[in-house]
C-alpha positions as CSV (number, residue, x, y, z in Angstrom):
1,M,47.0,59.1,7.4
2,K,47.0,57.9,11.0
3,K,44.5,60.5,11.9
4,L,42.2,59.3,9.1
5,T,42.4,55.7,10.2
6,S,41.7,56.5,13.8
7,K,38.7,58.6,12.7
8,L,37.3,55.6,10.7
9,K,37.7,53.2,13.6
10,R,35.9,55.6,15.9
11,S,33.1,56.0,13.3
12,K,32.6,52.2,13.2
13,Q,32.6,51.8,16.9
14,S,30.1,54.6,17.3
15,E,27.8,52.7,14.9
16,K,27.5,49.7,17.2
17,P,25.1,50.2,20.1
18,S,26.8,50.0,23.5
19,R,23.8,48.4,25.2
20,I,20.4,46.8,24.4
21,T,17.5,49.1,24.4
22,N,13.9,48.9,23.1
23,E,15.2,50.5,19.9
24,T,18.1,48.1,19.4
25,V,16.5,44.7,20.6
26,A,15.4,43.8,17.1
27,E,18.9,44.4,15.8
28,H,20.5,42.2,18.5
29,R,18.0,39.4,17.9
30,E,18.7,39.4,14.1
31,R,22.4,39.4,14.8
32,I,22.1,36.3,17.0
33,L,19.8,34.5,14.7
34,A,22.1,35.2,11.7
35,G,25.0,33.7,13.6
36,G,23.0,30.5,14.3
37,R,21.8,30.0,10.8
38,R,25.1,28.8,9.6
39,F,24.8,25.8,11.9
40,K,21.2,24.9,11.0
41,Y,21.5,23.1,7.7
42,P,24.6,21.1,8.5
43,V,22.8,19.7,11.6
44,Q,19.7,18.7,9.4
45,Y,22.0,17.0,7.0
46,T,23.7,15.1,9.8
47,K,20.4,13.8,11.2
48,H,19.3,12.7,7.7
49,R,22.6,10.9,7.2
50,L,22.3,9.2,10.7
51,V,18.8,7.8,9.8
52,W,20.0,6.3,6.6
53,T,23.1,4.9,8.3
54,A,20.9,3.3,11.0
55,I,18.7,1.8,8.3
56,A,21.7,0.4,6.4
57,I,23.2,-1.2,9.5
58,G,19.8,-2.7,10.5
59,T,19.4,-4.1,7.0
60,V,22.9,-5.7,7.0
61,V,22.3,-7.2,10.5
62,L,18.9,-8.6,9.4
63,V,20.4,-10.1,6.2
64,L,23.2,-11.7,8.2
65,F,20.8,-13.1,10.8
66,L,18.6,-14.6,8.1
67,A,21.6,-16.1,6.3
68,V,23.0,-17.6,9.6
69,S,19.5,-18.9,10.5
70,W,19.1,-20.5,7.1
71,W,22.5,-22.1,7.4
72,Q,21.7,-23.3,10.9
73,L,18.3,-24.8,10.1
74,Y,18.8,-26.1,6.6
75,K,22.5,-27.0,6.5
76,S,23.6,-27.6,10.1
77,Q,20.1,-28.7,11.0
78,T,20.4,-27.4,14.5
79,T,17.9,-28.4,17.2
80,D,18.8,-25.5,19.4
81,S,16.0,-24.2,21.6
82,F,16.5,-20.7,20.2
83,Y,15.7,-21.8,16.7
84,Y,13.0,-24.1,17.9
85,R,11.2,-21.0,19.3
86,I,11.6,-19.2,16.1
87,T,10.1,-22.0,14.0
88,R,7.1,-22.2,16.4
89,V,6.4,-18.6,15.6
90,V,7.5,-18.4,11.9
91,P,6.0,-21.2,9.8
92,L,9.2,-22.2,8.0
93,P,8.8,-25.3,5.8
94,V,11.0,-28.4,6.4
95,A,9.3,-30.7,3.9
96,Q,6.3,-31.0,1.6
97,V,3.6,-33.7,1.3
98,D,1.1,-33.8,-1.5
99,G,1.4,-30.0,-2.0
100,E,1.2,-29.2,1.8
101,S,4.1,-27.6,3.6
102,V,5.4,-29.4,6.6
103,K,6.2,-27.0,9.4
104,Y,9.8,-27.0,10.7
105,G,8.4,-26.3,14.2
106,D,6.3,-29.5,14.1
107,Y,9.4,-31.5,13.2
108,L,11.4,-30.0,16.0
109,L,8.5,-30.5,18.4
110,N,8.5,-34.2,17.8
111,Y,12.2,-34.5,18.0
112,K,12.4,-32.4,21.1
113,M,10.1,-34.8,22.9
114,S,12.3,-37.8,22.1
115,E,15.6,-36.0,22.7
116,T,14.4,-34.8,26.1
117,Y,13.1,-38.2,27.2
118,L,16.4,-39.8,26.1
119,D,18.5,-37.3,28.0
120,T,16.4,-37.5,31.2
121,A,14.5,-40.7,31.7
122,E,16.6,-43.0,29.6
123,K,20.0,-41.3,30.2
124,A,20.9,-42.4,26.7
125,S,24.3,-42.1,25.3
126,E,25.5,-42.8,21.7
127,A,27.8,-45.5,23.1
128,Q,24.8,-47.4,24.5
129,Y,23.0,-47.4,21.2
130,A,26.0,-47.9,18.9
131,G,25.3,-50.7,16.5
132,G,28.8,-51.3,15.3
133,A,31.0,-49.6,12.7
134,G,29.2,-47.1,10.5
135,S,25.9,-47.2,12.4
136,K,23.9,-44.1,13.1
137,S,23.1,-42.9,16.7
138,V,19.8,-43.3,18.3
139,Y,19.4,-39.5,18.0
140,D,19.5,-39.8,14.2
141,Y,16.8,-42.5,14.4
142,Y,14.6,-40.2,16.4
143,K,15.2,-37.3,13.9
144,A,14.0,-39.6,11.1
145,Q,11.0,-40.6,13.2
146,A,10.2,-37.0,14.1
147,M,10.2,-36.1,10.4
148,Q,7.9,-39.0,9.6
149,N,5.5,-37.9,12.3
150,A,5.5,-34.3,11.1
151,V,4.8,-35.5,7.5
152,I,1.9,-37.7,8.7
153,D,0.4,-35.0,10.8
154,T,0.5,-32.5,7.9
155,Y,-1.2,-35.0,5.6
156,A,-3.8,-35.7,8.3
157,Q,-4.5,-32.0,8.5
158,K,-5.1,-31.9,4.8
159,L,-7.5,-34.8,4.9
160,A,-9.2,-33.4,7.9
161,K,-10.0,-30.2,6.0
162,E,-11.3,-32.2,3.1
163,N,-13.5,-34.4,5.3
164,G,-14.7,-31.7,7.7
165,I,-12.9,-33.4,10.7
166,T,-12.1,-31.3,13.8
167,V,-10.9,-31.9,17.3
168,T,-12.6,-30.0,20.1
169,D,-11.0,-28.6,23.3
170,Q,-13.2,-31.1,25.2
171,Q,-11.7,-34.0,23.4
172,V,-8.2,-32.7,24.3
173,N,-9.3,-32.3,27.9
174,D,-10.7,-35.9,27.9
175,A,-7.4,-37.2,26.5
176,I,-5.4,-35.4,29.2
177,R,-7.8,-36.6,31.9
178,A,-7.3,-40.2,30.7
179,L,-3.5,-39.8,30.9
180,I,-3.4,-38.4,34.4
181,Q,-5.5,-40.9,36.1
182,T,-3.7,-42.6,38.9
183,S,-3.2,-46.4,39.2
184,S,-6.5,-46.7,41.1
185,G,-8.3,-45.3,38.2
186,Q,-10.5,-43.2,40.5
187,S,-8.5,-40.2,41.6
188,E,-6.5,-37.9,39.4
189,I,-3.1,-36.2,39.7
190,S,-3.3,-32.4,39.7
191,Q,-2.9,-30.5,36.5
192,E,0.1,-28.8,37.9
193,V,1.9,-32.1,38.6
194,I,1.2,-33.4,35.1
195,N,2.4,-30.2,33.5
196,R,5.6,-30.4,35.5
197,S,6.0,-34.1,34.6
198,V,5.5,-33.5,30.9
199,E,8.0,-30.7,30.9
200,Q,10.6,-32.7,32.7
201,L,10.2,-35.9,30.7
202,Y,9.4,-34.4,27.2
203,G,10.4,-30.8,27.5
204,L,6.9,-29.6,26.6
205,S,5.0,-26.6,28.0
206,P,1.3,-27.0,28.7
207,S,0.3,-25.3,25.4
208,E,2.8,-27.5,23.5
209,N,1.4,-30.6,25.1
210,R,-2.1,-29.7,24.2
211,Y,-1.0,-29.0,20.6
212,Y,0.7,-32.4,20.4
213,L,-2.4,-34.2,21.8
214,R,-4.7,-32.3,19.4
215,E,-2.5,-33.4,16.4
216,S,-2.5,-37.0,17.6
217,L,-6.3,-37.1,18.0
218,L,-6.7,-35.5,14.6
219,R,-4.5,-38.1,13.0
220,Q,-6.5,-40.9,14.7
221,A,-9.8,-39.4,13.6
222,V,-8.6,-39.2,10.0
223,A,-7.3,-42.8,10.1
224,Y,-10.7,-44.1,11.1
225,K,-12.5,-41.9,8.6
226,V,-10.6,-42.9,5.5
227,D,-10.4,-46.6,6.2
228,N,-13.6,-47.9,4.7
229,T,-12.3,-51.5,4.5
230,A,-11.6,-51.7,8.3
231,K,-15.0,-50.1,9.0
232,S,-16.8,-52.6,6.7
233,T,-15.0,-55.6,8.3
234,T,-15.8,-54.3,11.8
235,D,-19.4,-54.0,10.9
236,D,-19.4,-57.6,9.6
237,I,-17.8,-58.9,12.8
238,K,-20.3,-57.0,14.9
239,A,-23.2,-58.4,13.0
240,I,-21.8,-62.0,13.6
241,L,-21.4,-61.4,17.3
242,D,-24.8,-59.7,17.7
243,K,-26.3,-62.8,16.2
244,D,-24.1,-65.2,18.2
245,P,-22.4,-63.5,21.1
246,G,-20.6,-66.7,22.2
247,K,-19.1,-67.3,18.8
248,S,-15.3,-68.1,19.0
249,F,-13.1,-65.1,18.3
250,D,-10.5,-67.5,16.7
251,E,-13.2,-68.9,14.4
252,I,-14.2,-65.4,13.3
253,A,-10.6,-64.4,12.6
254,A,-10.1,-67.6,10.6
255,N,-12.7,-66.4,8.1
256,Y,-10.3,-63.4,7.3
257,R,-7.1,-65.4,7.1
258,G,-5.3,-64.4,4.0
259,S,-7.4,-61.2,3.8
260,P,-5.7,-57.9,3.4
261,T,-7.7,-56.6,6.4
262,G,-5.3,-58.3,8.8
263,V,-7.8,-59.4,11.4
264,Q,-6.1,-61.1,14.3
265,T,-6.9,-62.4,17.8
266,L,-4.8,-61.6,20.9
267,T,-4.9,-62.6,24.5
268,S,-4.0,-60.1,27.2
269,G,-2.8,-62.5,29.9
270,W,-3.3,-61.6,33.5
271,V,-3.4,-57.8,33.8
272,K,-4.8,-55.2,36.3
273,K,-8.3,-54.0,35.7
274,D,-7.0,-50.5,35.3
275,N,-4.2,-51.6,32.9
276,K,-3.2,-48.7,30.7
277,D,-4.0,-50.1,27.3
278,G,-6.2,-47.4,25.9
279,G,-9.4,-48.5,27.6
280,L,-9.5,-52.1,26.6
281,A,-8.9,-53.5,30.0
282,A,-11.5,-51.1,31.5
283,A,-14.1,-52.3,29.0
284,A,-13.3,-56.0,29.7
285,A,-13.4,-55.4,33.5
286,K,-17.1,-54.4,33.2
287,L,-18.0,-57.8,31.7
288,Q,-19.0,-61.1,33.1
289,K,-17.0,-64.2,32.2
290,G,-17.7,-65.1,28.6
291,E,-19.3,-61.8,27.7
292,M,-18.0,-59.6,24.9
293,A,-18.0,-55.9,24.1
294,G,-17.1,-53.8,21.0
295,P,-16.2,-52.4,18.7
296,I,-13.9,-50.2,20.8
297,K,-11.6,-47.4,19.6
298,P,-8.7,-47.3,22.0
299,L,-6.6,-44.3,22.8
300,S,-3.8,-45.8,20.6
301,G,-6.1,-45.2,17.6
302,D,-4.6,-48.2,15.7
303,G,-7.8,-50.1,14.9
304,Y,-11.2,-51.5,16.1
305,Y,-11.2,-54.0,18.9
306,F,-13.7,-56.5,20.4
307,V,-13.0,-57.9,23.9
308,R,-14.2,-61.0,25.7
309,L,-13.6,-61.6,29.4
310,L,-12.0,-65.0,29.9
311,E,-11.2,-65.0,33.6
312,A,-11.1,-62.7,36.6
313,N,-9.6,-63.3,40.1
314,N,-9.8,-61.7,43.5
315,Q,-6.5,-59.8,43.0
316,E,-8.3,-57.3,40.8
317,E,-6.7,-59.0,37.7
318,I,-8.4,-60.1,34.5
319,N,-7.6,-62.1,31.5
320,Y,-9.3,-61.3,28.2
321,Q,-9.3,-62.0,24.5
322,L,-9.3,-59.5,21.7
323,I,-10.2,-59.3,18.0
324,K,-8.3,-56.5,16.3
325,V,-9.2,-55.0,13.0
326,P,-6.2,-52.8,12.2
327,L,-6.3,-49.5,10.4
328,K,-4.2,-49.7,7.2
329,E,-5.5,-47.3,4.6
330,F,-4.1,-44.0,6.0
331,K,-0.6,-45.5,6.3
332,Q,-0.9,-47.0,2.8
333,Q,-1.7,-43.5,1.5
334,I,1.4,-42.1,3.1
335,D,3.5,-44.9,1.6
336,N,2.0,-44.3,-1.9
337,L,2.8,-40.6,-1.7
338,K,6.4,-41.4,-0.9
339,Q,6.7,-43.9,-3.7
340,S,5.1,-41.4,-6.2
341,G,7.6,-38.7,-5.2
342,K,4.9,-36.5,-3.6
343,V,6.9,-36.2,-0.3
344,T,9.9,-33.8,-0.6
345,Y,12.4,-33.1,2.2
346,Y,14.2,-29.8,2.5
347,I,16.8,-31.1,4.9
348,A,18.8,-34.4,4.9
349,V,16.7,-37.0,6.6
350,P,18.8,-39.6,8.4
351,D,18.0,-43.3,7.8
352,A,18.9,-45.0,11.0
353,K,17.6,-47.6,13.4
354,P,18.5,-47.7,17.1
355,Q,20.5,-50.8,18.0
356,I,21.3,-51.4,21.7
357,Q,24.8,-52.7,22.1
358,T,24.8,-56.2,23.5
359,K,27.1,-57.2,26.3
């Protein structure tokens, strides 16, 4: 029996080639490949599982991020710069006015300007602006104001589309140029300096500042376009002054006393010729005593103005009188939309007024 077993073992060993030759290379290759095949399909299965695991983890992380972001923006109402950057890229809604979505980024942009100015230039603290027990902080007031501005700008965009109103890059450049003139009114501060100043005071980058100015100019253009009453009144006053340039401003305004147009007369008092009042002082400085000019649309964009130079002295100061025809229609439309329930807020809007604590 032992001899038979030994013979079988020797037979099996003799069947295996002792070394690789041209005749046995194919056999060796097949043997090696056969040994590796048992690892092939388990590895493929592992890769497939890893891909699906990565997708599942990514989906969970995305859902958690969206949930946290929703909570931060719509419940906690964060004004953090990280979420501000997100809302500048993703047009998330914060309110709706007459069917138009108000961008969360526009709301935060307006608030960011006020918050940065308060924290830097004004050095504001809630204690300074406390108005007694139960009063809201000045920051709450500026949140409400920022929301109001965002709603107004969105409605202005809608009316601009309907009326074919646009603001060009040149108009934005002119507005920036008017803002960066030095006190002499002749030289200008460099663009780099104004960009740095705007960023320090209001926290706006150059592109954000241009966007804000464009929206302001568009709002003004719409306000002038839709107010037919103010335009008609201005045309009437201009016709009167063209016929009688020396006619008293007070007498003209008296004809509109009790009228909804709200025509009024004002006196500047002694101011510098380059007084920053939207171009009114500059227009008056070009006149001779008793002469008038108008109508003028100042940079403030709040109405039509006529100016008459009353006096001028050798200290580069002037004193002039004004007739103001205020713009009311655009604001009235916004108020009507609020009253009719066509303005909807997606976050809680604070209702607060800043009250400086008296000593």
